[in-house]
PyMOL commands that place a pseudoatom at each C-alpha (Angstrom):
pseudoatom trace, name=CA, resn=MET, resi=1, chain=A, elem=C, hetatm=0, pos=[-7.767, 1.122, 20.533]
pseudoatom trace, name=CA, resn=ALA, resi=2, chain=A, elem=C, hetatm=0, pos=[-6.487, 2.356, 17.150]
pseudoatom trace, name=CA, resn=LYS, resi=3, chain=A, elem=C, hetatm=0, pos=[-9.759, 1.360, 15.452]
pseudoatom trace, name=CA, resn=GLU, resi=4, chain=A, elem=C, hetatm=0, pos=[-11.749, 3.481, 17.885]
pseudoatom trace, name=CA, resn=LYS, resi=5, chain=A, elem=C, hetatm=0, pos=[-9.478, 6.504, 17.405]
pseudoatom trace, name=CA, resn=VAL, resi=6, chain=A, elem=C, hetatm=0, pos=[-9.623, 6.252, 13.621]
pseudoatom trace, name=CA, resn=LEU, resi=7, chain=A, elem=C, hetatm=0, pos=[-13.395, 5.824, 13.578]
pseudoatom trace, name=CA, resn=GLU, resi=8, chain=A, elem=C, hetatm=0, pos=[-13.871, 8.758, 15.952]
pseudoatom trace, name=CA, resn=ALA, resi=9, chain=A, elem=C, hetatm=0, pos=[-11.663, 10.997, 13.786]
pseudoatom trace, name=CA, resn=LEU, resi=10, chain=A, elem=C, hetatm=0, pos=[-13.616, 10.054, 10.656]
pseudoatom trace, name=CA, resn=GLN, resi=11, chain=A, elem=C, hetatm=0, pos=[-16.974, 10.618, 12.361]
pseudoatom trace, name=CA, resn=LYS, resi=12, chain=A, elem=C, hetatm=0, pos=[-15.924, 14.068, 13.599]
pseudoatom trace, name=CA, resn=SER, resi=13, chain=A, elem=C, hetatm=0, pos=[-14.635, 15.130, 10.187]
pseudoatom trace, name=CA, resn=ASN, resi=14, chain=A, elem=C, hetatm=0, pos=[-17.061, 16.686, 7.731]
pseudoatom trace, name=CA, resn=GLU, resi=15, chain=A, elem=C, hetatm=0, pos=[-14.842, 15.653, 4.833]
pseudoatom trace, name=CA, resn=MET, resi=16, chain=A, elem=C, hetatm=0, pos=[-13.121, 12.511, 3.607]
pseudoatom trace, name=CA, resn=MET, resi=17, chain=A, elem=C, hetatm=0, pos=[-9.684, 11.977, 5.106]
pseudoatom trace, name=CA, resn=ASP, resi=18, chain=A, elem=C, hetatm=0, pos=[-6.548, 10.329, 3.786]
pseudoatom trace, name=CA, resn=ALA, resi=19, chain=A, elem=C, hetatm=0, pos=[-4.155, 8.314, 5.950]
pseudoatom trace, name=CA, resn=LYS, resi=20, chain=A, elem=C, hetatm=0, pos=[-1.947, 11.361, 6.586]
pseudoatom trace, name=CA, resn=GLY, resi=21, chain=A, elem=C, hetatm=0, pos=[-4.912, 13.377, 7.831]
pseudoatom trace, name=CA, resn=ILE, resi=22, chain=A, elem=C, hetatm=0, pos=[-5.991, 10.524, 10.077]
pseudoatom trace, name=CA, resn=MET, resi=23, chain=A, elem=C, hetatm=0, pos=[-2.443, 10.257, 11.443]
pseudoatom trace, name=CA, resn=GLU, resi=24, chain=A, elem=C, hetatm=0, pos=[-2.446, 13.970, 12.276]
pseudoatom trace, name=CA, resn=ALA, resi=25, chain=A, elem=C, hetatm=0, pos=[-5.891, 13.802, 13.880]
pseudoatom trace, name=CA, resn=THR, resi=26, chain=A, elem=C, hetatm=0, pos=[-5.165, 10.736, 16.003]
pseudoatom trace, name=CA, resn=GLY, resi=27, chain=A, elem=C, hetatm=0, pos=[-1.428, 10.830, 16.666]
pseudoatom trace, name=CA, resn=LEU, resi=28, chain=A, elem=C, hetatm=0, pos=[-1.135, 7.212, 15.477]
pseudoatom trace, name=CA, resn=GLU, resi=29, chain=A, elem=C, hetatm=0, pos=[1.650, 5.761, 13.357]
pseudoatom trace, name=CA, resn=ARG, resi=30, chain=A, elem=C, hetatm=0, pos=[1.004, 5.025, 9.671]
pseudoatom trace, name=CA, resn=ALA, resi=31, chain=A, elem=C, hetatm=0, pos=[1.056, 1.233, 10.144]
pseudoatom trace, name=CA, resn=ASP, resi=32, chain=A, elem=C, hetatm=0, pos=[-1.541, 1.468, 12.928]
pseudoatom trace, name=CA, resn=VAL, resi=33, chain=A, elem=C, hetatm=0, pos=[-3.778, 3.705, 10.806]
pseudoatom trace, name=CA, resn=ASP, resi=34, chain=A, elem=C, hetatm=0, pos=[-3.537, 1.331, 7.844]
pseudoatom trace, name=CA, resn=LYS, resi=35, chain=A, elem=C, hetatm=0, pos=[-4.404, -1.710, 9.983]
pseudoatom trace, name=CA, resn=ALA, resi=36, chain=A, elem=C, hetatm=0, pos=[-7.327, 0.108, 11.604]
pseudoatom trace, name=CA, resn=ILE, resi=37, chain=A, elem=C, hetatm=0, pos=[-8.720, 1.282, 8.250]
pseudoatom trace, name=CA, resn=LYS, resi=38, chain=A, elem=C, hetatm=0, pos=[-8.462, -2.228, 6.815]
pseudoatom trace, name=CA, resn=ALA, resi=39, chain=A, elem=C, hetatm=0, pos=[-10.324, -3.694, 9.800]
pseudoatom trace, name=CA, resn=LEU, resi=40, chain=A, elem=C, hetatm=0, pos=[-12.981, -0.950, 9.813]
pseudoatom trace, name=CA, resn=ARG, resi=41, chain=A, elem=C, hetatm=0, pos=[-13.597, -1.392, 6.063]
pseudoatom trace, name=CA, resn=LYS, resi=42, chain=A, elem=C, hetatm=0, pos=[-13.971, -5.142, 6.584]
pseudoatom trace, name=CA, resn=ASP, resi=43, chain=A, elem=C, hetatm=0, pos=[-16.514, -4.432, 9.352]
pseudoatom trace, name=CA, resn=GLY, resi=44, chain=A, elem=C, hetatm=0, pos=[-18.422, -2.110, 6.983]
pseudoatom trace, name=CA, resn=VAL, resi=45, chain=A, elem=C, hetatm=0, pos=[-18.021, 0.898, 9.274]
pseudoatom trace, name=CA, resn=VAL, resi=46, chain=A, elem=C, hetatm=0, pos=[-15.740, 2.881, 6.953]
pseudoatom trace, name=CA, resn=ASP, resi=47, chain=A, elem=C, hetatm=0, pos=[-16.129, 3.542, 3.221]
pseudoatom trace, name=CA, resn=SER, resi=48, chain=A, elem=C, hetatm=0, pos=[-13.591, 4.633, 0.639]
pseudoatom trace, name=CA, resn=PRO, resi=49, chain=A, elem=C, hetatm=0, pos=[-15.643, 6.744, -1.789]
pseudoatom trace, name=CA, resn=LYS, resi=50, chain=A, elem=C, hetatm=0, pos=[-12.457, 8.001, -3.449]
pseudoatom trace, name=CA, resn=ARG, resi=51, chain=A, elem=C, hetatm=0, pos=[-9.193, 6.080, -3.756]
pseudoatom trace, name=CA, resn=CYS, resi=52, chain=A, elem=C, hetatm=0, pos=[-7.016, 6.498, -0.633]
pseudoatom trace, name=CA, resn=PHE, resi=53, chain=A, elem=C, hetatm=0, pos=[-9.636, 8.678, 1.082]
pseudoatom trace, name=CA, resn=TYR, resi=54, chain=A, elem=C, hetatm=0, pos=[-11.936, 7.405, 3.804]
pseudoatom trace, name=CA, resn=ALA, resi=55, chain=A, elem=C, hetatm=0, pos=[-15.182, 8.392, 5.482]
pseudoatom trace, name=CA, resn=ALA, resi=56, chain=A, elem=C, hetatm=0, pos=[-17.424, 6.903, 8.145]
pseudoatom trace, name=CA, resn=ALA, resi=57, chain=A, elem=C, hetatm=0, pos=[-20.172, 4.814, 6.558]
pseudoatom trace, name=CA, resn=GLU, resi=58, chain=A, elem=C, hetatm=0, pos=[-23.590, 6.436, 6.419]
for i in range(1, 58): cmd.bond("trace and resi %d" % i, "trace and resi %d" % (i + 1))
show_as sticks, trace
zoom trace
C-alpha cells in the first residue's frame, strides 16, 4: 500500500522529491516512506539522482 502511494506521488511530480515532500504528498509516516523507498529502489522503479532526493525511474 505504501509503495503504491509513494510511487504514484513520484510519478505525478515533475521534480525530484525528498522524504519530507513524499510524506506531505502521501500522508504517510516517515518510517513508512523510508521502507517504501528502499523497496522501490531495490525493485529498480525509483532512482536517487541526487542524495536524499528520489524520482520515478525513466
